[in-house]
C-alpha positions in Angstrom: 0.0 0.0 0.0 1.2 3.5 -0.8 -0.4 6.9 -0.5 0.7 9.3 -3.2 0.4 13.1 -2.6 -0.6 15.0 -5.7 0.1 18.5 -4.6 2.1 19.2 -7.8 -0.9 18.4 -10.0 -3.1 20.8 -8.1 -0.4 23.5 -8.0 0.1 23.2 -11.8 -3.7 23.5 -12.5 -3.7 26.8 -10.6 -0.3 28.0 -11.8 0.7 28.5 -8.2 4.3 28.3 -7.0 5.5 26.1 -4.2 6.6 29.2 -2.3 3.2 30.9 -2.6 1.4 27.7 -1.6 3.7 27.2 1.4 3.1 30.7 2.6 -0.7 30.5 2.3 -0.9 27.1 4.0 1.6 28.0 6.7 4.3 25.5 5.8 7.9 25.9 4.9 8.8 25.2 1.2 11.0 22.4 2.5 8.0 20.7 4.2 6.0 21.1 1.0 8.8 19.3 -0.8 8.7 16.5 1.8 5.0 16.1 1.0 5.4 16.3 -2.8 8.3 13.8 -2.8 6.4 11.2 -0.8 8.7 11.3 2.2 6.1 12.4 4.7 5.1 9.8 7.3 1.9 11.7 8.4 -0.2 14.8 7.6 -2.2 16.6 10.2 -5.8 17.1 9.5 -5.4 20.8 10.1 -2.6 20.9 7.4 -4.8 18.9 5.0 -7.7 21.3 5.8 -5.4 24.3 5.0 -4.1 22.7 1.8 -7.7 22.0 0.6 -8.8 25.5 1.5 -6.0 27.2 -0.4 -6.3 24.9 -3.4 -10.1 24.9 -3.3 -10.2 21.1 -3.6 -11.1 17.9 -1.8 -8.7 15.7 0.2 -9.1 13.0 -2.5 -7.7 15.5 -5.1 -4.5 15.6 -3.1 -4.2 12.0 -1.8 -4.3 8.8 -3.9 -4.0 5.2 -2.8 -1.8 3.1 -5.1 -1.3 -0.6 -4.6 2.5 -1.2 -4.2 2.4 -4.2 -6.6 0.7 -2.2 -9.3 3.1 0.7 -8.9 6.0 -1.8 -9.2 4.5 -3.1 -12.4 3.8 -6.6 -11.0 
């Protein structure tokens, strides 16, 4: 099981920079990078709420479940 964070897709749709997004959400650009690159171990609901508010989207637009076997091409 793997949860993939799709922040980059939503940022691209809105032509919003990581820096602008980070400032509006209240995160550092480094922490946004951790989320984007799949290195985050957890996300607070308050952070997810802020990300959805800023991007005007639903949590499912940002998070996707991917089966590890499918991702590996098995």
